[in-house]
C-alpha positions as CSV (number, residue, x, y, z in Angstrom):
1,M,17.8,-5.5,4.6
2,N,14.4,-5.0,5.9
3,E,13.5,-1.4,4.9
4,P,12.4,0.3,1.7
5,L,14.8,2.1,-0.6
6,K,15.7,5.5,0.7
7,K,13.4,7.3,-1.9
8,Y,10.4,5.3,-0.5
9,Q,11.2,5.7,3.2
10,N,9.0,7.9,5.4
11,K,10.1,8.2,9.0
12,K,6.6,9.2,10.0
13,F,5.2,5.8,9.0
14,E,8.3,3.7,9.9
15,K,7.1,2.6,13.3
16,T,3.4,2.5,12.5
17,A,1.1,0.2,14.6
18,F,-0.9,-2.4,12.8
19,Y,-1.7,-4.5,15.8
20,E,-1.1,-3.4,19.4
21,Y,2.5,-2.4,19.1
22,G,4.0,0.8,17.6
23,T,2.9,4.3,16.9
24,K,-0.7,5.0,16.0
25,I,-1.2,7.4,13.1
26,P,-3.8,10.1,13.7
27,I,-6.6,10.0,11.2
28,K,-5.8,13.6,10.3
29,N,-2.8,12.2,8.5
30,G,-5.0,10.2,6.1
31,K,-4.3,12.4,3.1
32,E,-0.6,12.2,3.8
33,I,-0.7,8.4,3.9
34,I,-2.6,8.2,0.6
35,D,-0.2,10.7,-1.1
36,Y,2.8,8.7,0.2
37,L,1.4,5.3,-1.1
38,A,0.6,6.8,-4.5
39,K,4.3,7.6,-5.0
40,T,5.6,4.1,-4.0
41,P,5.4,0.6,-5.4
42,F,3.7,-0.5,-2.2
43,C,0.1,-1.6,-2.4
44,T,-0.5,-0.9,1.3
45,L,1.1,1.0,4.1
46,Y,1.6,-2.4,5.9
47,A,3.5,-3.6,2.8
48,A,5.9,-0.6,3.2
49,T,7.0,-1.9,6.6
50,N,9.2,-4.8,5.2
51,W,9.9,-6.7,2.1
52,M,8.2,-9.9,3.2
53,D,4.9,-8.2,3.8
54,D,5.4,-6.2,0.6
55,F,5.7,-9.4,-1.4
56,A,2.8,-11.1,0.3
57,E,0.5,-8.1,-0.1
58,A,1.5,-7.7,-3.7
59,V,0.7,-11.3,-4.6
60,N,-2.5,-11.1,-2.6
61,F,-3.8,-7.9,-4.2
62,Y,-2.8,-9.1,-7.6
63,Y,-4.7,-12.3,-7.1
64,L,-7.8,-10.6,-5.7
65,Q,-7.9,-8.1,-8.6
66,R,-7.3,-10.6,-11.4
67,R,-9.4,-13.4,-10.1
68,F,-12.3,-11.5,-8.6
69,G,-12.0,-8.0,-9.9
70,N,-11.5,-6.5,-6.4
71,N,-9.8,-3.2,-6.1
72,Y,-8.2,-2.1,-2.8
73,E,-9.1,1.5,-2.3
74,L,-8.6,4.0,0.5
75,T,-10.7,7.1,0.6
76,Y,-9.9,10.0,3.0
77,I,-13.0,12.1,3.7
78,K,-12.7,15.4,5.7
79,D,-15.6,17.8,6.3
80,E,-17.9,15.5,4.2
81,K,-15.6,15.9,1.1
82,V,-13.3,13.4,-0.5
83,N,-9.8,14.7,0.2
84,A,-7.7,11.9,-1.3
85,V,-8.2,8.5,-2.8
86,Y,-5.7,5.7,-3.2
87,S,-6.5,2.9,-5.6
88,Y,-4.3,-0.3,-6.0
89,R,-5.6,-0.6,-9.6
90,G,-4.8,3.0,-10.3
91,N,-1.2,2.9,-8.8
92,Q,1.0,2.3,-11.8
93,N,4.0,1.8,-9.4
94,V,2.7,-1.5,-8.2
95,K,2.8,-2.9,-11.8
96,I,6.4,-3.8,-11.2
97,Y,5.1,-7.0,-9.6
98,D,2.8,-8.1,-12.4
99,S,5.1,-10.5,-14.2
100,L,6.2,-12.2,-11.0
101,C,2.6,-12.4,-9.7
102,K,1.5,-13.8,-13.0
103,E,3.9,-16.6,-12.7
104,I,2.9,-17.4,-9.1
105,C,-0.9,-17.1,-9.6
106,G,-0.9,-18.6,-13.1
107,F,-2.8,-15.8,-14.8
């Protein structure tokens, strides 16, 4: 199975392009992307595409946060105002990976 659980699926982002293939998401959908991510256990939209990328991104972001204090953050600004913010550190849903990542990273 290479797709998220039904409750985390979003047909609009299913075929999203991250390289040259797939559907481009218009920037006007930025708030929708951020709102979607905040309700899922995925740390990035790329991670939501399949479980292998989800796992790799989760370990990567866990490591960067714990080791260097980095926080992955998306900010959608429209008409010079912040419309939505997604923060890896602030997303409680991604905490499901903490114990596994702790074992892998050693801290």
